[in-house]
KETIBA-231042 format. One record per residue (C-alpha): residue number from 1; residue in one letter; chain; x, y, z. Coordinates in nm, 3 decimals, padded with zeros to 5 digits. Layout:
N
<atom><num>NUM</num><residu>A</residu><chaine>A</chaine><u>X</u><v>Y</v><w>Z</w></atom>
...
This chain:
214
<atom><num>1</num><residu>X</residu><chaine>A</chaine><u>18.730</u><v>-10.936</v><w>02.907</w></atom>
<atom><num>2</num><residu>X</residu><chaine>A</chaine><u>18.407</u><v>-11.096</v><w>02.820</w></atom>
<atom><num>3</num><residu>X</residu><chaine>A</chaine><u>18.529</u><v>-11.425</v><w>02.956</w></atom>
<atom><num>4</num><residu>X</residu><chaine>A</chaine><u>18.648</u><v>-11.260</v><w>03.287</w></atom>
<atom><num>5</num><residu>X</residu><chaine>A</chaine><u>18.306</u><v>-11.089</v><w>03.325</w></atom>
<atom><num>6</num><residu>X</residu><chaine>A</chaine><u>18.136</u><v>-11.419</v><w>03.263</w></atom>
<atom><num>7</num><residu>X</residu><chaine>A</chaine><u>18.332</u><v>-11.585</v><w>03.543</w></atom>
<atom><num>8</num><residu>X</residu><chaine>A</chaine><u>18.272</u><v>-11.283</v><w>03.768</w></atom>
<atom><num>9</num><residu>X</residu><chaine>A</chaine><u>17.902</u><v>-11.320</v><w>03.710</w></atom>
<atom><num>10</num><residu>X</residu><chaine>A</chaine><u>17.903</u><v>-11.690</v><w>03.777</w></atom>
<atom><num>11</num><residu>X</residu><chaine>A</chaine><u>18.089</u><v>-11.646</v><w>04.098</w></atom>
<atom><num>12</num><residu>X</residu><chaine>A</chaine><u>17.879</u><v>-11.352</v><w>04.227</w></atom>
<atom><num>13</num><residu>X</residu><chaine>A</chaine><u>17.552</u><v>-11.537</v><w>04.169</w></atom>
<atom><num>14</num><residu>X</residu><chaine>A</chaine><u>17.682</u><v>-11.852</v><w>04.324</w></atom>
<atom><num>15</num><residu>X</residu><chaine>A</chaine><u>17.841</u><v>-11.667</v><w>04.622</w></atom>
<atom><num>16</num><residu>X</residu><chaine>A</chaine><u>17.504</u><v>-11.508</v><w>04.705</w></atom>
<atom><num>17</num><residu>X</residu><chaine>A</chaine><u>17.312</u><v>-11.838</v><w>04.660</w></atom>
<atom><num>18</num><residu>X</residu><chaine>A</chaine><u>17.530</u><v>-12.085</v><w>04.853</w></atom>
<atom><num>19</num><residu>X</residu><chaine>A</chaine><u>17.780</u><v>-11.886</v><w>05.036</w></atom>
<atom><num>20</num><residu>X</residu><chaine>A</chaine><u>17.765</u><v>-12.142</v><w>05.325</w></atom>
<atom><num>21</num><residu>X</residu><chaine>A</chaine><u>17.924</u><v>-12.436</v><w>05.140</w></atom>
<atom><num>22</num><residu>X</residu><chaine>A</chaine><u>18.290</u><v>-12.510</v><w>05.110</w></atom>
<atom><num>23</num><residu>X</residu><chaine>A</chaine><u>18.483</u><v>-12.764</v><w>04.904</w></atom>
<atom><num>24</num><residu>X</residu><chaine>A</chaine><u>18.805</u><v>-12.969</v><w>04.891</w></atom>
<atom><num>25</num><residu>X</residu><chaine>A</chaine><u>19.020</u><v>-12.933</v><w>04.576</w></atom>
<atom><num>26</num><residu>X</residu><chaine>A</chaine><u>19.082</u><v>-13.265</v><w>04.401</w></atom>
<atom><num>27</num><residu>X</residu><chaine>A</chaine><u>19.405</u><v>-13.191</v><w>04.203</w></atom>
<atom><num>28</num><residu>X</residu><chaine>A</chaine><u>19.621</u><v>-13.390</v><w>03.968</w></atom>
<atom><num>29</num><residu>X</residu><chaine>A</chaine><u>19.986</u><v>-13.495</v><w>04.001</w></atom>
<atom><num>30</num><residu>X</residu><chaine>A</chaine><u>19.948</u><v>-13.804</v><w>04.230</w></atom>
<atom><num>31</num><residu>X</residu><chaine>A</chaine><u>19.933</u><v>-13.620</v><w>04.569</w></atom>
<atom><num>32</num><residu>X</residu><chaine>A</chaine><u>19.684</u><v>-13.738</v><w>04.824</w></atom>
<atom><num>33</num><residu>X</residu><chaine>A</chaine><u>19.440</u><v>-13.451</v><w>04.791</w></atom>
<atom><num>34</num><residu>X</residu><chaine>A</chaine><u>19.199</u><v>-13.664</v><w>05.003</w></atom>
<atom><num>35</num><residu>X</residu><chaine>A</chaine><u>19.424</u><v>-13.665</v><w>05.314</w></atom>
<atom><num>36</num><residu>X</residu><chaine>A</chaine><u>19.278</u><v>-13.597</v><w>05.659</w></atom>
<atom><num>37</num><residu>X</residu><chaine>A</chaine><u>18.911</u><v>-13.691</v><w>05.565</w></atom>
<atom><num>38</num><residu>X</residu><chaine>A</chaine><u>18.774</u><v>-13.603</v><w>05.907</w></atom>
<atom><num>39</num><residu>X</residu><chaine>A</chaine><u>18.951</u><v>-13.267</v><w>05.923</w></atom>
<atom><num>40</num><residu>X</residu><chaine>A</chaine><u>18.723</u><v>-13.034</v><w>05.735</w></atom>
<atom><num>41</num><residu>X</residu><chaine>A</chaine><u>18.394</u><v>-13.174</v><w>05.872</w></atom>
<atom><num>42</num><residu>X</residu><chaine>A</chaine><u>18.534</u><v>-13.124</v><w>06.223</w></atom>
<atom><num>43</num><residu>X</residu><chaine>A</chaine><u>18.634</u><v>-12.768</v><w>06.138</w></atom>
<atom><num>44</num><residu>X</residu><chaine>A</chaine><u>18.303</u><v>-12.691</v><w>05.992</w></atom>
<atom><num>45</num><residu>X</residu><chaine>A</chaine><u>18.127</u><v>-12.824</v><w>06.300</w></atom>
<atom><num>46</num><residu>X</residu><chaine>A</chaine><u>18.351</u><v>-12.622</v><w>06.529</w></atom>
<atom><num>47</num><residu>X</residu><chaine>A</chaine><u>18.299</u><v>-12.301</v><w>06.330</w></atom>
<atom><num>48</num><residu>X</residu><chaine>A</chaine><u>17.921</u><v>-12.341</v><w>06.318</w></atom>
<atom><num>49</num><residu>X</residu><chaine>A</chaine><u>17.913</u><v>-12.381</v><w>06.688</w></atom>
<atom><num>50</num><residu>X</residu><chaine>A</chaine><u>18.163</u><v>-12.109</v><w>06.782</w></atom>
<atom><num>51</num><residu>X</residu><chaine>A</chaine><u>18.178</u><v>-11.829</v><w>06.526</w></atom>
<atom><num>52</num><residu>X</residu><chaine>A</chaine><u>17.822</u><v>-11.815</v><w>06.391</w></atom>
<atom><num>53</num><residu>X</residu><chaine>A</chaine><u>17.873</u><v>-11.972</v><w>06.054</w></atom>
<atom><num>54</num><residu>X</residu><chaine>A</chaine><u>17.601</u><v>-12.191</v><w>05.902</w></atom>
<atom><num>55</num><residu>X</residu><chaine>A</chaine><u>17.810</u><v>-12.402</v><w>05.671</w></atom>
<atom><num>56</num><residu>X</residu><chaine>A</chaine><u>17.685</u><v>-12.741</v><w>05.519</w></atom>
<atom><num>57</num><residu>X</residu><chaine>A</chaine><u>17.836</u><v>-12.998</v><w>05.731</w></atom>
<atom><num>58</num><residu>X</residu><chaine>A</chaine><u>17.940</u><v>-13.220</v><w>05.439</w></atom>
<atom><num>59</num><residu>X</residu><chaine>A</chaine><u>18.222</u><v>-13.045</v><w>05.228</w></atom>
<atom><num>60</num><residu>X</residu><chaine>A</chaine><u>18.197</u><v>-13.099</v><w>04.858</w></atom>
<atom><num>61</num><residu>X</residu><chaine>A</chaine><u>18.478</u><v>-13.207</v><w>04.625</w></atom>
<atom><num>62</num><residu>X</residu><chaine>A</chaine><u>18.581</u><v>-12.981</v><w>04.321</w></atom>
<atom><num>63</num><residu>X</residu><chaine>A</chaine><u>18.837</u><v>-13.005</v><w>04.055</w></atom>
<atom><num>64</num><residu>X</residu><chaine>A</chaine><u>19.045</u><v>-12.698</v><w>03.940</w></atom>
<atom><num>65</num><residu>X</residu><chaine>A</chaine><u>18.929</u><v>-12.694</v><w>03.588</w></atom>
<atom><num>66</num><residu>X</residu><chaine>A</chaine><u>18.559</u><v>-12.668</v><w>03.609</w></atom>
<atom><num>67</num><residu>X</residu><chaine>A</chaine><u>18.322</u><v>-12.386</v><w>03.670</w></atom>
<atom><num>68</num><residu>X</residu><chaine>A</chaine><u>18.180</u><v>-12.569</v><w>03.968</w></atom>
<atom><num>69</num><residu>X</residu><chaine>A</chaine><u>18.457</u><v>-12.414</v><w>04.181</w></atom>
<atom><num>70</num><residu>X</residu><chaine>A</chaine><u>18.279</u><v>-12.084</v><w>04.142</w></atom>
<atom><num>71</num><residu>X</residu><chaine>A</chaine><u>18.002</u><v>-12.214</v><w>04.363</w></atom>
<atom><num>72</num><residu>X</residu><chaine>A</chaine><u>18.229</u><v>-12.196</v><w>04.668</w></atom>
<atom><num>73</num><residu>X</residu><chaine>A</chaine><u>18.368</u><v>-11.890</v><w>04.831</w></atom>
<atom><num>74</num><residu>X</residu><chaine>A</chaine><u>18.617</u><v>-12.108</v><w>05.030</w></atom>
<atom><num>75</num><residu>X</residu><chaine>A</chaine><u>18.822</u><v>-12.405</v><w>04.881</w></atom>
<atom><num>76</num><residu>X</residu><chaine>A</chaine><u>19.056</u><v>-12.609</v><w>05.091</w></atom>
<atom><num>77</num><residu>X</residu><chaine>A</chaine><u>19.353</u><v>-12.802</v><w>04.956</w></atom>
<atom><num>78</num><residu>X</residu><chaine>A</chaine><u>19.590</u><v>-13.042</v><w>05.133</w></atom>
<atom><num>79</num><residu>X</residu><chaine>A</chaine><u>19.816</u><v>-13.341</v><w>05.095</w></atom>
<atom><num>80</num><residu>X</residu><chaine>A</chaine><u>20.169</u><v>-13.470</v><w>05.127</w></atom>
<atom><num>81</num><residu>X</residu><chaine>A</chaine><u>20.291</u><v>-13.505</v><w>04.762</w></atom>
<atom><num>82</num><residu>X</residu><chaine>A</chaine><u>20.296</u><v>-13.394</v><w>04.406</w></atom>
<atom><num>83</num><residu>X</residu><chaine>A</chaine><u>20.066</u><v>-13.122</v><w>04.267</w></atom>
<atom><num>84</num><residu>X</residu><chaine>A</chaine><u>20.008</u><v>-13.045</v><w>03.896</w></atom>
<atom><num>85</num><residu>X</residu><chaine>A</chaine><u>19.781</u><v>-12.789</v><w>03.729</w></atom>
<atom><num>86</num><residu>X</residu><chaine>A</chaine><u>19.731</u><v>-12.798</v><w>03.354</w></atom>
<atom><num>87</num><residu>X</residu><chaine>A</chaine><u>19.725</u><v>-12.461</v><w>03.167</w></atom>
<atom><num>88</num><residu>X</residu><chaine>A</chaine><u>19.348</u><v>-12.468</v><w>03.159</w></atom>
<atom><num>89</num><residu>X</residu><chaine>A</chaine><u>19.324</u><v>-12.551</v><w>03.530</w></atom>
<atom><num>90</num><residu>X</residu><chaine>A</chaine><u>19.564</u><v>-12.272</v><w>03.619</w></atom>
<atom><num>91</num><residu>X</residu><chaine>A</chaine><u>19.357</u><v>-12.022</v><w>03.414</w></atom>
<atom><num>92</num><residu>X</residu><chaine>A</chaine><u>19.038</u><v>-12.128</v><w>03.583</w></atom>
<atom><num>93</num><residu>X</residu><chaine>A</chaine><u>19.191</u><v>-12.097</v><w>03.927</w></atom>
<atom><num>94</num><residu>X</residu><chaine>A</chaine><u>19.321</u><v>-11.752</v><w>03.844</w></atom>
<atom><num>95</num><residu>X</residu><chaine>A</chaine><u>18.970</u><v>-11.648</v><w>03.730</w></atom>
<atom><num>96</num><residu>X</residu><chaine>A</chaine><u>18.817</u><v>-11.797</v><w>04.045</w></atom>
<atom><num>97</num><residu>X</residu><chaine>A</chaine><u>19.049</u><v>-11.617</v><w>04.275</w></atom>
<atom><num>98</num><residu>X</residu><chaine>A</chaine><u>19.034</u><v>-11.282</v><w>04.093</w></atom>
<atom><num>99</num><residu>X</residu><chaine>A</chaine><u>18.650</u><v>-11.315</v><w>04.100</w></atom>
<atom><num>100</num><residu>X</residu><chaine>A</chaine><u>18.637</u><v>-11.316</v><w>04.477</w></atom>
<atom><num>101</num><residu>X</residu><chaine>A</chaine><u>18.725</u><v>-11.682</v><w>04.571</w></atom>
<atom><num>102</num><residu>X</residu><chaine>A</chaine><u>18.964</u><v>-11.795</v><w>04.839</w></atom>
<atom><num>103</num><residu>X</residu><chaine>A</chaine><u>19.191</u><v>-12.100</v><w>04.858</w></atom>
<atom><num>104</num><residu>X</residu><chaine>A</chaine><u>19.356</u><v>-12.228</v><w>05.181</w></atom>
<atom><num>105</num><residu>X</residu><chaine>A</chaine><u>19.643</u><v>-12.476</v><w>05.117</w></atom>
<atom><num>106</num><residu>X</residu><chaine>A</chaine><u>19.755</u><v>-12.668</v><w>05.420</w></atom>
<atom><num>107</num><residu>X</residu><chaine>A</chaine><u>20.076</u><v>-12.848</v><w>05.366</w></atom>
<atom><num>108</num><residu>X</residu><chaine>A</chaine><u>20.054</u><v>-13.189</v><w>05.534</w></atom>
<atom><num>109</num><residu>X</residu><chaine>A</chaine><u>20.434</u><v>-13.203</v><w>05.497</w></atom>
<atom><num>110</num><residu>X</residu><chaine>A</chaine><u>20.557</u><v>-13.278</v><w>05.149</w></atom>
<atom><num>111</num><residu>X</residu><chaine>A</chaine><u>20.370</u><v>-13.040</v><w>04.913</w></atom>
<atom><num>112</num><residu>X</residu><chaine>A</chaine><u>20.620</u><v>-12.745</v><w>04.936</w></atom>
<atom><num>113</num><residu>X</residu><chaine>A</chaine><u>20.867</u><v>-12.889</v><w>04.682</w></atom>
<atom><num>114</num><residu>X</residu><chaine>A</chaine><u>20.585</u><v>-12.902</v><w>04.422</w></atom>
<atom><num>115</num><residu>X</residu><chaine>A</chaine><u>20.345</u><v>-12.624</v><w>04.498</w></atom>
<atom><num>116</num><residu>X</residu><chaine>A</chaine><u>20.538</u><v>-12.299</v><w>04.420</w></atom>
<atom><num>117</num><residu>X</residu><chaine>A</chaine><u>20.592</u><v>-12.382</v><w>04.052</w></atom>
<atom><num>118</num><residu>X</residu><chaine>A</chaine><u>20.230</u><v>-12.471</v><w>04.007</w></atom>
<atom><num>119</num><residu>X</residu><chaine>A</chaine><u>20.118</u><v>-12.142</v><w>04.167</w></atom>
<atom><num>120</num><residu>X</residu><chaine>A</chaine><u>20.341</u><v>-11.965</v><w>03.918</w></atom>
<atom><num>121</num><residu>X</residu><chaine>A</chaine><u>20.127</u><v>-12.109</v><w>03.647</w></atom>
<atom><num>122</num><residu>X</residu><chaine>A</chaine><u>19.828</u><v>-11.950</v><w>03.812</w></atom>
<atom><num>123</num><residu>X</residu><chaine>A</chaine><u>19.994</u><v>-11.612</v><w>03.880</w></atom>
<atom><num>124</num><residu>X</residu><chaine>A</chaine><u>20.327</u><v>-11.577</v><w>03.697</w></atom>
<atom><num>125</num><residu>X</residu><chaine>A</chaine><u>20.355</u><v>-11.214</v><w>03.819</w></atom>
<atom><num>126</num><residu>X</residu><chaine>A</chaine><u>20.297</u><v>-11.287</v><w>04.192</w></atom>
<atom><num>127</num><residu>X</residu><chaine>A</chaine><u>20.516</u><v>-11.415</v><w>04.470</w></atom>
<atom><num>128</num><residu>X</residu><chaine>A</chaine><u>20.413</u><v>-11.584</v><w>04.797</w></atom>
<atom><num>129</num><residu>X</residu><chaine>A</chaine><u>20.452</u><v>-11.336</v><w>05.077</w></atom>
<atom><num>130</num><residu>X</residu><chaine>A</chaine><u>20.492</u><v>-11.425</v><w>05.442</w></atom>
<atom><num>131</num><residu>X</residu><chaine>A</chaine><u>20.213</u><v>-11.293</v><w>05.650</w></atom>
<atom><num>132</num><residu>X</residu><chaine>A</chaine><u>20.316</u><v>-11.085</v><w>05.955</w></atom>
<atom><num>133</num><residu>X</residu><chaine>A</chaine><u>20.186</u><v>-11.187</v><w>06.293</w></atom>
<atom><num>134</num><residu>X</residu><chaine>A</chaine><u>19.955</u><v>-10.881</v><w>06.300</w></atom>
<atom><num>135</num><residu>X</residu><chaine>A</chaine><u>19.776</u><v>-10.976</v><w>05.983</w></atom>
<atom><num>136</num><residu>X</residu><chaine>A</chaine><u>19.388</u><v>-10.974</v><w>06.052</w></atom>
<atom><num>137</num><residu>X</residu><chaine>A</chaine><u>19.366</u><v>-11.341</v><w>05.978</w></atom>
<atom><num>138</num><residu>X</residu><chaine>A</chaine><u>19.535</u><v>-11.419</v><w>06.314</w></atom>
<atom><num>139</num><residu>X</residu><chaine>A</chaine><u>19.269</u><v>-11.227</v><w>06.505</w></atom>
<atom><num>140</num><residu>X</residu><chaine>A</chaine><u>18.945</u><v>-11.245</v><w>06.304</w></atom>
<atom><num>141</num><residu>X</residu><chaine>A</chaine><u>18.781</u><v>-11.458</v><w>06.581</w></atom>
<atom><num>142</num><residu>X</residu><chaine>A</chaine><u>19.060</u><v>-11.595</v><w>06.806</w></atom>
<atom><num>143</num><residu>X</residu><chaine>A</chaine><u>19.383</u><v>-11.400</v><w>06.886</w></atom>
<atom><num>144</num><residu>X</residu><chaine>A</chaine><u>19.718</u><v>-11.563</v><w>06.773</w></atom>
<atom><num>145</num><residu>X</residu><chaine>A</chaine><u>19.956</u><v>-11.282</v><w>06.865</w></atom>
<atom><num>146</num><residu>X</residu><chaine>A</chaine><u>20.262</u><v>-11.491</v><w>06.735</w></atom>
<atom><num>147</num><residu>X</residu><chaine>A</chaine><u>20.097</u><v>-11.577</v><w>06.404</w></atom>
<atom><num>148</num><residu>X</residu><chaine>A</chaine><u>20.044</u><v>-11.936</v><w>06.277</w></atom>
<atom><num>149</num><residu>X</residu><chaine>A</chaine><u>20.066</u><v>-12.199</v><w>06.548</w></atom>
<atom><num>150</num><residu>X</residu><chaine>A</chaine><u>20.255</u><v>-12.521</v><w>06.540</w></atom>
<atom><num>151</num><residu>X</residu><chaine>A</chaine><u>20.035</u><v>-12.831</v><w>06.561</w></atom>
<atom><num>152</num><residu>X</residu><chaine>A</chaine><u>20.262</u><v>-13.116</v><w>06.462</w></atom>
<atom><num>153</num><residu>X</residu><chaine>A</chaine><u>20.634</u><v>-13.120</v><w>06.477</w></atom>
<atom><num>154</num><residu>X</residu><chaine>A</chaine><u>20.825</u><v>-13.298</v><w>06.199</w></atom>
<atom><num>155</num><residu>X</residu><chaine>A</chaine><u>21.153</u><v>-13.120</v><w>06.141</w></atom>
<atom><num>156</num><residu>X</residu><chaine>A</chaine><u>21.188</u><v>-12.836</v><w>06.397</w></atom>
<atom><num>157</num><residu>X</residu><chaine>A</chaine><u>21.118</u><v>-12.562</v><w>06.144</w></atom>
<atom><num>158</num><residu>X</residu><chaine>A</chaine><u>20.894</u><v>-12.272</v><w>06.245</w></atom>
<atom><num>159</num><residu>X</residu><chaine>A</chaine><u>20.534</u><v>-12.253</v><w>06.127</w></atom>
<atom><num>160</num><residu>X</residu><chaine>A</chaine><u>20.483</u><v>-12.001</v><w>05.847</w></atom>
<atom><num>161</num><residu>X</residu><chaine>A</chaine><u>20.184</u><v>-11.856</v><w>05.669</w></atom>
<atom><num>162</num><residu>X</residu><chaine>A</chaine><u>20.232</u><v>-11.733</v><w>05.314</w></atom>
<atom><num>163</num><residu>X</residu><chaine>A</chaine><u>19.982</u><v>-11.553</v><w>05.097</w></atom>
<atom><num>164</num><residu>X</residu><chaine>A</chaine><u>19.905</u><v>-11.431</v><w>04.747</w></atom>
<atom><num>165</num><residu>X</residu><chaine>A</chaine><u>19.735</u><v>-11.089</v><w>04.725</w></atom>
<atom><num>166</num><residu>X</residu><chaine>A</chaine><u>19.533</u><v>-10.907</v><w>04.468</w></atom>
<atom><num>167</num><residu>X</residu><chaine>A</chaine><u>19.572</u><v>-10.537</v><w>04.561</w></atom>
<atom><num>168</num><residu>X</residu><chaine>A</chaine><u>19.533</u><v>-10.562</v><w>04.940</w></atom>
<atom><num>169</num><residu>X</residu><chaine>A</chaine><u>19.305</u><v>-10.874</v><w>04.942</w></atom>
<atom><num>170</num><residu>X</residu><chaine>A</chaine><u>19.446</u><v>-11.210</v><w>05.055</w></atom>
<atom><num>171</num><residu>X</residu><chaine>A</chaine><u>19.314</u><v>-11.447</v><w>04.793</w></atom>
<atom><num>172</num><residu>X</residu><chaine>A</chaine><u>19.530</u><v>-11.757</v><w>04.876</w></atom>
<atom><num>173</num><residu>X</residu><chaine>A</chaine><u>19.669</u><v>-11.879</v><w>05.203</w></atom>
<atom><num>174</num><residu>X</residu><chaine>A</chaine><u>19.946</u><v>-12.132</v><w>05.229</w></atom>
<atom><num>175</num><residu>X</residu><chaine>A</chaine><u>20.008</u><v>-12.271</v><w>05.576</w></atom>
<atom><num>176</num><residu>X</residu><chaine>A</chaine><u>20.346</u><v>-12.439</v><w>05.604</w></atom>
<atom><num>177</num><residu>X</residu><chaine>A</chaine><u>20.524</u><v>-12.637</v><w>05.883</w></atom>
<atom><num>178</num><residu>X</residu><chaine>A</chaine><u>20.217</u><v>-12.616</v><w>06.094</w></atom>
<atom><num>179</num><residu>X</residu><chaine>A</chaine><u>19.990</u><v>-12.925</v><w>05.996</w></atom>
<atom><num>180</num><residu>X</residu><chaine>A</chaine><u>19.656</u><v>-12.765</v><w>06.088</w></atom>
<atom><num>181</num><residu>X</residu><chaine>A</chaine><u>19.470</u><v>-13.039</v><w>05.927</w></atom>
<atom><num>182</num><residu>X</residu><chaine>A</chaine><u>19.608</u><v>-13.312</v><w>06.160</w></atom>
<atom><num>183</num><residu>X</residu><chaine>A</chaine><u>19.487</u><v>-13.094</v><w>06.444</w></atom>
<atom><num>184</num><residu>X</residu><chaine>A</chaine><u>19.135</u><v>-13.080</v><w>06.295</w></atom>
<atom><num>185</num><residu>X</residu><chaine>A</chaine><u>19.110</u><v>-13.454</v><w>06.263</w></atom>
<atom><num>186</num><residu>X</residu><chaine>A</chaine><u>18.924</u><v>-13.691</v><w>06.512</w></atom>
<atom><num>187</num><residu>X</residu><chaine>A</chaine><u>19.108</u><v>-13.699</v><w>06.836</w></atom>
<atom><num>188</num><residu>X</residu><chaine>A</chaine><u>19.185</u><v>-14.072</v><w>06.825</w></atom>
<atom><num>189</num><residu>X</residu><chaine>A</chaine><u>19.368</u><v>-14.040</v><w>06.495</w></atom>
<atom><num>190</num><residu>X</residu><chaine>A</chaine><u>19.669</u><v>-13.856</v><w>06.624</w></atom>
<atom><num>191</num><residu>X</residu><chaine>A</chaine><u>19.593</u><v>-13.861</v><w>07.000</w></atom>
<atom><num>192</num><residu>X</residu><chaine>A</chaine><u>19.661</u><v>-13.489</v><w>07.020</w></atom>
<atom><num>193</num><residu>X</residu><chaine>A</chaine><u>19.599</u><v>-13.316</v><w>07.356</w></atom>
<atom><num>194</num><residu>X</residu><chaine>A</chaine><u>19.281</u><v>-13.112</v><w>07.362</w></atom>
<atom><num>195</num><residu>X</residu><chaine>A</chaine><u>19.472</u><v>-12.786</v><w>07.383</w></atom>
<atom><num>196</num><residu>X</residu><chaine>A</chaine><u>19.655</u><v>-12.866</v><w>07.051</w></atom>
<atom><num>197</num><residu>X</residu><chaine>A</chaine><u>19.335</u><v>-12.956</v><w>06.880</w></atom>
<atom><num>198</num><residu>X</residu><chaine>A</chaine><u>19.161</u><v>-12.651</v><w>07.012</w></atom>
<atom><num>199</num><residu>X</residu><chaine>A</chaine><u>19.447</u><v>-12.434</v><w>06.886</w></atom>
<atom><num>200</num><residu>X</residu><chaine>A</chaine><u>19.420</u><v>-12.587</v><w>06.543</w></atom>
<atom><num>201</num><residu>X</residu><chaine>A</chaine><u>19.048</u><v>-12.547</v><w>06.530</w></atom>
<atom><num>202</num><residu>X</residu><chaine>A</chaine><u>19.049</u><v>-12.190</v><w>06.642</w></atom>
<atom><num>203</num><residu>X</residu><chaine>A</chaine><u>19.307</u><v>-12.104</v><w>06.373</w></atom>
<atom><num>204</num><residu>X</residu><chaine>A</chaine><u>19.098</u><v>-12.281</v><w>06.112</w></atom>
<atom><num>205</num><residu>X</residu><chaine>A</chaine><u>18.789</u><v>-12.090</v><w>06.230</w></atom>
<atom><num>206</num><residu>X</residu><chaine>A</chaine><u>18.989</u><v>-11.761</v><w>06.184</w></atom>
<atom><num>207</num><residu>X</residu><chaine>A</chaine><u>19.068</u><v>-11.868</v><w>05.828</w></atom>
<atom><num>208</num><residu>X</residu><chaine>A</chaine><u>18.709</u><v>-11.937</v><w>05.744</w></atom>
<atom><num>209</num><residu>X</residu><chaine>A</chaine><u>18.572</u><v>-11.619</v><w>05.903</w></atom>
<atom><num>210</num><residu>X</residu><chaine>A</chaine><u>18.845</u><v>-11.410</v><w>05.721</w></atom>
<atom><num>211</num><residu>X</residu><chaine>A</chaine><u>18.763</u><v>-11.578</v><w>05.387</w></atom>
<atom><num>212</num><residu>X</residu><chaine>A</chaine><u>18.396</u><v>-11.528</v><w>05.423</w></atom>
<atom><num>213</num><residu>X</residu><chaine>A</chaine><u>18.419</u><v>-11.162</v><w>05.525</w></atom>
<atom><num>214</num><residu>X</residu><chaine>A</chaine><u>18.697</u><v>-11.037</v><w>05.292</w></atom>
């Protein structure tokens, strides 16, 4: 209990002090946590210009096992490959999320075969639940009446948004078969049409706004 209260105090103080900073999660396992390097800066710029945020334009990097993560109300995670959390990292992530933190995991195609078992280390008692299209995250700033948009096609599967909840609060979002991060990247990297990039950026802005306000 004392440990949990300590983590809660760390997060509350940090949240109040630097609520306008977000971070990328540098995880172990060999997966490319650093994928899509232009994605998050572009999303931050778009959000600052369009939904009234004032986020530091340079995202930080955090690891799952340190108390540094409690400085950030929003942590983004992506990649194509293997993910591994140690017991200590899983416990720290659990404390972070239960203390008010939020993690968005964007599967860049390839994480799904590894991620669920690692999330079970964090929350053995919880299951990923698919979010319905009427969940508030799909309308927090921009309206997506059909739910998560498809940005890049790889295998003809429909895009899905899954979440972990604590009571009624969404604490972790896993976007699957969508590839939002590619849509956030510089236009010349994937040569996406502007309407596709705008769709990805608007959905990303929704996620940021929801995370900051809930």
